[in-house]
Each structure stands twice: as structure tokens, then as C-alpha cells.
C-alpha positions, 0 to 999 in steps of 0.5 A: 777171958777178958771182960769187954769194954762197953762203949756208949756213943751216939755220934758216928764220928766220935764212935769211929774215932774211939774205935780206932783209938782203942784198936791202936792201943792193942787191947785184947778186950772186945768192945761192945758198942751201943748207940743210946742210953736205953740200949746201954741199960738193957746190955748192963741188966741183960734185958731186952735185946741183950737178955741172952748175953752171957753173964758178967759186967764189962771191964769199964763203961765209956759213957757219952753224956748227951745220949738219945732216949736215956742220957749218960747221967741217968745211965750212971745213976742206974749203974750206981744204984744197981747192986751187981753194977755198982762197982763197974768203973764208969768213965764219962767221955764227953765234949761237955766242959759244963761245970754242972755236968762235971759236978753232977757226974762226980756226985753220981759216982763217975770214976773219971770225967774226960772231955774229948779232945778235938785234935785227932792225935790227942783223942787217940792218945786219950782213949788209948790211955783210958782203955789201958788203965781201966781194962788192964792196970786198974785193980778191980774191987774185992770180990770181982772176977779177976781177968787174966791177960792172954799172952799170944 
């Protein structure tokens, strides 16, 4: 069974574009969408609304930086300081070009920092490449459950 992709995005337009791009990449992974940092942490820690979700971590977290309730940097910091989540790949997917945001993200242990392209075709290609790399090609850390790709 494939691990899901956790998409944390509050902007409706960016959310729709990201979902379209992931669909076009033809990944078989389920995409779990949450709209703020607090919901992301509840999903990841299996608490609150997500207390009954099945065990297991996502294949990758696509995380917006500017989020309501708990921002992306705070989510990243919690992920990196929580043992069962520490090795989950996190990709900051944001419109911020601010050097301080990039630097802080890497200091907190982000795996990649991607600035959202404004042109639709570039955006679709960037998301498709991200999804394929992190959900299919990336070798997970030792001790992780290896997911097998279905061949339909």
C-alpha cells in the first residue's frame, strides 16, 4: 500500500493548482489535504479530528509557509523534533522568496524549498516532479516501511 502525500495549503487557488498538477503526474498515492498548520499537526500526531486515522506517516509533506493557526515553520519544527515524524520528507512549497524564510526552513531541517512558479505550466511541472521524486524515487531512511508501487 502506498503512503499518502500530505498537502498543507490554505490558498484555494494554489490548492486547486497543486491537486491538478499531482493528478497530471499520475501518482497512485492518495493526497490528504489540510488547510492550516494546526490540522497538519493533528493529522501527523493522530490527534484531534485525526485521532482515528490509520497508523503511518505520509510519503512526503508538501507544506506552505504562510498558514493560519500554526505557520509552516512551526509545523516543520514540530515534525523535526518528534521522533516518529523526524525522517518524513518535508518540502516547503511557498510563494516566499525571502532569504530569511529559506534560511530558517533549512536550519529547521526542510528537505527542499520550492518557490511556487506563477505560470501554470511551470507550476504543474514543478509539482509533478516533486510528487514523483518524493513519493516514488526517493529512497526512504533505513527502518522506514518501504512502499510498493502497484502495477495495474
